[in-house]
C-alpha positions in Angstrom: -29.1 5.8 -27.6 -31.1 2.7 -28.6 -34.0 1.7 -26.4 -35.5 -1.8 -26.4 -38.3 -3.3 -24.3 -38.5 -6.8 -23.0 -41.5 -8.5 -21.3 -40.7 -11.1 -18.7 -43.3 -13.4 -17.4 -42.7 -14.5 -13.8 -44.6 -17.6 -12.8 -44.2 -17.1 -9.1 -46.7 -14.9 -7.2 -44.7 -12.0 -5.9 -46.0 -9.7 -3.2 -45.6 -5.9 -3.5 -42.4 -5.9 -1.4 -40.8 -8.6 -3.7 -41.8 -6.8 -6.8 -40.4 -3.5 -5.5 -37.1 -5.3 -4.5 -36.8 -6.9 -7.9 -37.5 -3.6 -9.7 -34.9 -1.8 -7.6 -32.3 -4.5 -8.2 -32.8 -4.3 -11.9 -32.4 -0.5 -11.8 -28.9 -1.1 -10.7 -27.9 -2.9 -13.9 -26.0 -0.7 -16.3 -28.2 0.3 -19.3 -31.6 -0.1 -17.5 -34.0 2.7 -18.2 -37.2 1.6 -16.5 -38.3 -1.7 -15.0 -42.0 -1.9 -14.1 -44.6 -4.5 -13.3 -47.8 -4.4 -15.3 -50.6 -3.1 -13.1 -53.2 -5.4 -14.6 -51.0 -8.6 -14.3 -48.4 -8.7 -11.5 -46.7 -11.6 -13.3 -45.5 -9.4 -16.1 -42.4 -7.3 -15.9 -41.6 -4.8 -18.6 -38.0 -3.5 -18.8 -36.9 -0.7 -21.0 -33.1 -0.9 -21.6 -30.2 0.1 -23.8 -29.3 -3.0 -25.8 -25.8 -1.6 -26.3 -25.2 -2.1 -22.6 -27.2 -5.1 -21.5 -29.4 -7.8 -23.1 -32.8 -9.4 -22.6 -30.9 -12.7 -21.7 -29.0 -10.9 -19.0 -32.2 -9.5 -17.6 -33.8 -12.9 -17.5 -30.8 -14.4 -15.8 -31.0 -11.6 -13.2 -34.6 -12.4 -12.4 -33.9 -16.1 -12.2 -31.0 -15.4 -9.8 -33.6 -14.5 -7.3 -34.9 -18.1 -7.6 -38.0 -17.1 -9.6 -39.3 -19.1 -12.5 -39.4 -16.8 -15.5 -39.3 -16.6 -19.2 -39.1 -14.0 -22.0 -42.4 -13.3 -23.7 -42.6 -12.9 -27.5 -39.1 -14.1 -28.3 
């Protein structure tokens, strides 16, 4: 299995409940291994995933579907 990581910057300020809800919804996507917000910066979401089953673009689209302003970092 291939594993990739993507870093997503979310411009909006999410509270703990919103961050947890987003992480849980991302976990439901086929191919997701581990979504987690960075402890030092609550605007950064790292997602480990299997690129054979999903893509960084699909993950960004998922985050944006919640109405959040977000972009991929480093791409």
